[in-house]
C-alpha positions as CSV (number, residue, x, y, z in Angstrom):
1,M,-14.2,43.6,-5.6
2,M,-17.8,44.8,-4.9
3,L,-18.4,48.6,-4.9
4,K,-21.4,50.3,-3.0
5,Y,-22.1,52.2,-6.4
6,A,-20.4,52.0,-9.9
7,A,-20.9,54.5,-12.7
8,V,-22.1,52.7,-15.9
9,H,-23.1,53.8,-19.2
10,D,-26.7,53.7,-20.1
11,G,-26.4,53.2,-23.9
12,A,-26.4,56.7,-24.4
13,F,-23.2,57.7,-23.6
14,N,-24.5,58.9,-20.3
15,H,-23.5,57.5,-17.1
16,T,-25.7,56.9,-14.1
17,L,-24.9,55.4,-10.5
18,K,-26.1,51.7,-10.0
19,R,-26.3,50.1,-6.6
20,G,-24.2,46.9,-6.0
21,L,-22.6,46.5,-9.5
22,R,-19.1,45.2,-9.9
23,M,-16.7,48.0,-11.0
24,G,-16.0,46.0,-14.6
25,W,-19.5,46.0,-15.4
26,C,-19.9,48.6,-17.8
27,A,-19.8,47.6,-21.4
28,W,-17.5,50.3,-22.1
29,A,-14.7,48.9,-19.6
30,G,-11.9,49.5,-22.3
31,S,-12.3,53.3,-22.5
32,C,-14.5,54.3,-19.7
33,R,-12.6,56.0,-17.1
34,L,-15.5,57.9,-15.3
35,R,-16.1,54.4,-13.2
36,R,-13.0,55.1,-11.4
37,V,-13.5,58.9,-11.2
38,A,-17.0,58.5,-9.9
39,H,-15.8,55.9,-7.2
40,M,-12.9,58.1,-6.1
41,R,-15.1,61.0,-5.6
42,E,-17.4,58.8,-3.4
43,V,-14.2,57.4,-1.5
44,E,-13.1,61.2,-0.7
45,L,-16.6,62.1,0.5
46,W,-16.9,59.1,2.9
47,S,-13.3,59.8,3.9
48,R,-14.5,63.5,4.8
49,L,-17.6,62.4,6.5
50,R,-15.5,59.9,8.7
51,A,-12.9,62.8,9.4
52,T,-15.6,65.0,10.6
53,L,-18.1,62.8,12.5
54,G,-15.9,60.0,13.5
55,G,-15.8,56.4,11.9
56,E,-18.9,54.8,13.2
57,Y,-21.4,57.7,13.4
58,A,-20.5,58.9,9.7
59,G,-22.6,56.1,8.5
60,S,-25.5,56.4,10.7
61,W,-25.5,60.0,10.2
62,A,-25.4,59.7,6.4
63,S,-28.6,57.3,6.6
64,T,-30.7,59.3,9.0
65,V,-30.1,63.0,8.7
66,V,-32.3,64.8,6.0
67,L,-30.7,67.7,4.4
68,Q,-32.5,70.5,3.0
69,E,-29.9,71.3,0.4
70,L,-30.3,67.8,-0.9
71,E,-34.1,68.2,-1.7
72,S,-35.0,66.6,1.6
73,R,-32.6,63.5,1.2
74,T,-30.0,61.9,3.2
75,V,-26.5,61.6,2.1
76,D,-27.1,57.6,1.2
77,E,-30.3,58.6,-0.8
78,A,-28.6,61.3,-2.5
79,L,-25.7,59.0,-3.7
80,A,-28.4,56.5,-4.4
81,A,-30.2,59.3,-6.9
82,G,-26.7,60.2,-8.8
83,V,-26.3,63.6,-7.0
84,P,-22.6,64.6,-7.4
85,C,-20.6,63.8,-4.2
86,K,-19.2,67.6,-4.4
87,E,-22.8,68.7,-4.1
88,I,-23.6,66.4,-1.3
89,W,-20.4,67.5,0.5
90,R,-21.2,71.2,0.2
91,A,-24.8,70.4,1.9
92,V,-23.0,68.6,4.5
93,W,-20.6,71.4,5.2
94,V,-23.6,74.0,5.5
95,A,-25.7,71.4,7.9
96,L,-22.7,70.9,9.9
97,E,-21.5,74.6,10.0
98,L,-18.0,73.6,9.1
99,P,-15.2,76.1,8.7
100,A,-14.5,77.4,5.3
101,T,-10.7,75.4,5.4
102,M,-13.0,72.3,4.9
103,R,-15.0,73.4,2.0
């Protein structure tokens, strides 16, 4: 199963997001649970984007709209840079002026 991003250890017990890696690539596979947590958060982010913007438009919007709250990055660029999904959703929430119930 190929993921868009998978969290992996960088050798110093830190995790970074690497594009296009397999989930099992992490050398700490037996004890590393962050891979699954990071992936689930991204899945939830994409689910919220699709629910808010529509299935096809969400991907286009995420790759083209630059958000000031993300240091002038798109959602895709922020994900690639390792910005937490919660922070990305907050920026999307502000940009789209969504109701407080969707925060």
